[in-house]
N, C-alpha and C positions, 0 to 999 in steps of 0.2 A: 367615954371619950379617952383619947390617947393622952397619957401623961406628958408633961413638958419639963424641959430643963433650961437653965439660962445659958446663953451663948457668950461665954467668957464674961467680960465686963461691959458688953455692948448695951445692956438693958433690954435686949431682944430675947424673948422666950420662944423656943422651938419645940414642936412635938418630938418625942423620941423616935418616931417614924415619920418621915416626910415623903412627899410625892415627887418622884423624879420624872420630869417631862421629856426625857430623851426618847421614850417610846412614841411620843406624839410626833416626833420627826421621822417615824417609820424606820427607826434604826434596826429593828429586829424583824419586822414584817410590814406589809401594807396595811394601813388603817383607814377608816372612814372618819369624816368630820363628826358624825354622831358618836362614834366610839371615843373620840377625843373629848367631846363635850361631856359625855356621861362619866368618863373616867375622872375628869377634873372635878366635876360636881360630887361624885362619890367620895373622892379623897377629902374634899372640904367638909362634907357632911359627917365624916368619921373623925374629924379633928386633925387630919393631916394637912394643916393649913400653911406649912412652908412648902413652896413649890420651887424646884431647882431646874433651871434650863440653861441653854447656851446657844449662841448663833451657830455653833458647830453641829448641833443635833439636827439632822435633816437639812443641813446647810441653810438654816433660817426657818425651815418649816415648823419646827417645834415651837419657836416663839410666836409665829403667826397663828398656829392652831391654839396655843395657849391664850393668846389675846382674844380669840373668838370664844374660847371656852369660858373665859372669865367675864365676858360681856354682861353687864348688869349686876355683877357680884360686887358688893361694897368693898372698896379698896382697903379699908381698915380691918377687914375680916380675914385677910390672908397676908402672908409674908412672902415676898417675891425675890428670888435670887437668879441672876444670870452671870455670864462670864464674858471674857473678851480675849483676843490674842490668837485663838485657834479658830480657823474658818473652814478648812477642809483637811483631808488626810495629810496634805503636804504644805498648805498655806498657813503660815504663822506670821503675825505682824503685831509686835508689842510696842510700836512707835507711839509717841505722845499724840501725834496727829490722828492715828487710827483709834486710839483710846476714845477720843472725843467723838469721832464718827461712829464708832461701834456702839457707844452708850446711846447716842442720839437715835440710831437705827433700832436698837433693842426697845427703847421707850416707845417708838412709833409702832413697832410690831405688837408690843404687849399692851398698847393702848393705856399707858399710865404716864404720870409725870415724875415718878421716882421709883427707885429700886430700894429694897431693904439690904440686900447683900450683893456685892459685885466682886468677882474673883478673876484673877489672871489664870487662864486655862492652859494646863499642861505645859508649864514653863520649861520642863526638861528638854523640850525640842529645840531650844534656842541657846545661843551663847548667853550665859546667865548675867554677866555684868550689866546688860541692857536693862534688866529688871530693876536693879537698884539705882542705876544711873539715870534712867529716863522714865520707865513705865510707872514706878511707884509715885513719882512726883505728879504725873498726870492724873493718877487715881485720887491722890490727896486733893487735887484741885476740884475734881468732880464731887468729892465729898464735901468740900467747903461750899460748893454751890448748892448743896442740899438735894442733889440728885440721887444720893445713896447714903445709907446709914452706916454700913459696915463694909470694909474692904479686906481683901486677902488674896490667897493664891491656892492653886491646886496643882498636884503632880503625883507621880507614882514612886520614883526612887527616893528612899530615905536620905541618901546622900544629898540629893537636890534640896529636900526640905531644909536640912541643916545649913547648907551653903547659903541659901536665900535668907533664911532666918538670921544668920550671922550678920546680915546687912540691914534687914528691914523689920526685925521682930518688934521694935519699939514704935513702928508706924502702922502696923496692920492690926486688925481686930479678930481675924479668924483664918482658918485654913480648911481645905477639904482634901481628904485622903481616901482613895477608893481601893477596895480589895486589900486593905491593911488591917482590918479587924473582922476576921471571919473564922469559921470553924477550922480552916486550914492555915490561915495566916494571921497571926496576932502581932506582927512585928512592930507596929507602932505603939503598942501598949508599954513596952519597956524602953523603946528607943526614942520615941517622940513625945508621948503624952506628958511625961514629967516636966520636960522643958517648957511646953506650952502652958501647963498649969501654973507654974511659977510666974509666968508673964501675964497670966489672965487672958490668954488668947483662946478664943472659942474653937472647938473642934467639931467639924461635920464629917461624918463617915459616909461612904457610899459603897454600893455593891455588896450587900449582905449575902447575896447568892453567888458572888464572885463570877459574874458574867455567865450565869447558868451552870457553873461547875457544881454548885451545891443544890441542884434540882434534878428532876427527871427529864427535863427538856433537852433536845439535841444541842450540843455545844456549837457556838458560832465558829466559823472558819478562822477568825482572827484571834481566837484565844491562844495565848502564847505559853501557858504553863506546860512544863515537861510531862511526858507520858506517865511517869510514875505518880505524879500528882493527880492526873486524870484517872488513873487506875484506882488510887486510894479513894477518890471521890465516888467512883462507881461502887467500890466495896462498901463504903459507908452508906451510900444510898440503898444498897441491897439489904444491909443490916436493918436500917430504919424501916424499910418496907416489910421485912419479916416480922417486925414488932407492931405493924399497923400504923406507922408514923411516916409522914412525908418528910424527907430530909430538909426540905425547904422550910418547914415549920421550925425545926430545931435551929437551922441556920439563922433565921430571922430573930427568934427569941434570944439566941446567944449574942448576936451582933448589937441588939438594942439594949442589952443589959448593962453595959459598961457605963458607970456613972460619969466618967470623964469624957465620954463621947456624947456631945449634946444631942445630936440627932443622926439617924441613919437614913440615907436616901435610897429608896427603892422605886423602880419605875415599871409601869405597865399601862397599856392602852385597853386593858380588859377590866371593866368595873367589878366583875365577880372576883378576880384575883385580889384587887385592892380590899374588897370587903372581907375576903378570907384572911388576909394579912392582919387586919384589925382584930379579927376573932382569935387568931393564933396568939397575938400579943397579950390578949386578956387571959390566956390560959397559963398555968404554971409550967415551967420547963421540966422535962423528964431528966433529972440529974443522973440517974443510972445509965440511961441511953446516951446522954451527953458524954459520960466518962468512957463508954465503949467506943463511941465515934472518935473521941480525942485520941484513944489508943491506936485506932486505925491510921489516923493522920500523923501520929508522933514521928514516924520515920521521914515524913516529907513536910514537917511543920515549918512554916515561914519560908518555904521555897517559893520564890516568885520568878520574875523574869526581868530582862533589861528593857528599858523604855526610853525613847528619846535619844539624844546624842550620847555616844559611848562615854565621853568624859564626865557626863552627869550621873553616871551609875556607880 
């Protein structure tokens, strides 16, 4: 079974690798209900019992599919997290009224009466004062009602993390940062993790494969990393292949190894992929190959991209 780590001071234990249900919203390709059901069950069987979703994934489809996939599964056997505030590529609403509506809708779709983790989703796309002046109070109210155990937020720019934390770090339980602890980008390790550790705030990572950058799969059109980063990734993948190793294996093992990142979320609607990840995690990392790959990425290390409003980057 997959090892676990505590999520800050919440009392919640998460597996070091968790199941990201964005794929159930057909974010990468069309999927069938059978694939959704089998993927969810495979993840749970292997100990990936924290499931992360959002109303944004598939514009509600991920939550609906997940609700169907979890039908009949005892609620106390898995940990469930969803988000609010982001609903389409351009529609964001972090108003208190929408917080209440969003949680109600998510609970209906997921067929449950409570969430374990609730995050404000991609806050860098809005004027940030609303987060600490309005949204956080609404989340605390939901928590007081017993509808959620832990609350927090997610975003990409490190500047946004610090700006929001300056105002609400004493009121939240956890954060989620994606593509910030990978073979190519470990920027949150020195910039963000020490601050969170002092406060006892739990850290969830996501995107160990950096939106397919660290795999052999075709890159999605929306991937914003600059060409030199993409080229370094191709070179690193070729090196790994020449040694008989899939770069995705190295990427997953590396991303899940940091003791201060409670859990790394990875998503797939393919049960075989999920089983493969669990197998990879059980194997020791090739430290020599890791050093060679890190040398390839050294010139482009921690290069990311702008996300959300310009002033939030």
